[in-house]
C-alpha positions as CSV (number, residue, x, y, z in Angstrom):
1,M,0.0,0.0,0.0
2,P,1.6,3.3,-1.0
3,H,1.9,6.0,1.6
4,G,2.5,9.7,1.3
5,L,5.6,10.0,3.5
6,P,8.9,8.6,2.5
7,E,9.8,5.4,4.3
8,H,13.3,4.7,5.6
9,T,15.1,1.8,7.3
10,V,17.9,1.6,9.8
11,D,19.9,-1.5,10.7
12,L,20.0,-1.8,14.5
13,G,22.0,-5.0,14.6
14,E,19.4,-7.6,15.5
15,I,16.6,-5.9,13.5
16,T,16.1,-3.6,10.6
17,M,13.5,-0.9,11.6
18,N,11.2,0.8,9.2
19,Y,10.3,4.5,10.0
20,A,9.2,7.8,8.5
21,T,10.0,11.4,9.4
22,L,8.3,14.7,8.8
23,G,9.3,18.3,9.6
24,D,12.5,20.2,10.3
25,P,15.2,18.1,12.2
26,S,16.4,21.2,14.0
27,L,13.1,21.5,15.8
28,P,12.2,19.6,19.0
29,A,11.5,15.9,18.2
30,L,8.3,13.9,18.9
31,L,8.7,10.1,18.6
32,L,5.5,8.2,17.8
33,I,5.6,4.6,18.9
34,P,2.7,2.3,17.8
35,A,1.4,-0.8,19.6
36,Q,3.3,-4.0,19.1
37,A,3.0,-5.4,15.5
38,E,1.7,-2.0,14.3
39,S,3.3,0.5,12.0
40,W,4.0,4.2,11.8
41,W,1.2,4.0,9.2
42,E,-1.2,4.2,12.2
43,Y,0.1,7.7,12.8
44,E,0.4,8.9,9.2
45,A,-2.7,11.1,9.3
46,A,-1.6,12.7,12.6
47,M,1.9,13.2,11.2
48,R,0.4,15.2,8.3
49,K,-1.4,17.7,10.6
50,E,0.1,21.0,11.2
51,L,2.7,20.6,13.9
52,P,5.1,23.5,13.1
53,A,7.2,23.2,16.2
54,S,8.1,19.5,15.9
55,F,10.2,17.1,14.0
56,L,8.1,13.9,13.9
57,T,9.5,10.3,13.7
58,G,7.1,7.4,13.4
59,I,8.6,4.0,13.9
60,E,7.3,0.5,13.3
61,A,7.2,-1.7,16.4
62,M,7.6,-4.9,14.4
63,A,7.0,-6.2,11.0
64,P,3.9,-5.4,9.0
65,A,5.4,-2.6,6.9
66,G,9.0,-3.4,6.5
67,S,10.9,-4.0,9.7
68,E,12.7,-7.3,9.8
69,G,14.2,-9.6,12.5
70,A,13.1,-10.3,16.0
71,P,14.6,-8.6,19.1
72,T,16.0,-11.0,21.7
C-alpha cells in the first residue's frame, strides 16, 4: 500500500527498523511509537497535521510494513 511519507530503514544490529519522518530536524522531536505489530502508518494522518514546532518520527514496532528480525 503506497503512503505519502517517504519510508526509511535503519539497521539496528538484530533488527532492521522501518520508519518515517516529517518536519525540520532542527526543531524539538516527537517520537511516535505504535502498539506491538503495528506500524507508523497508524500515525500517518496525525503526522500530516500542522505541527510547526516539531520534528516527527514514526517507527514500526515490528513487521507489517518493512521492519525485519526479532529482538531477543
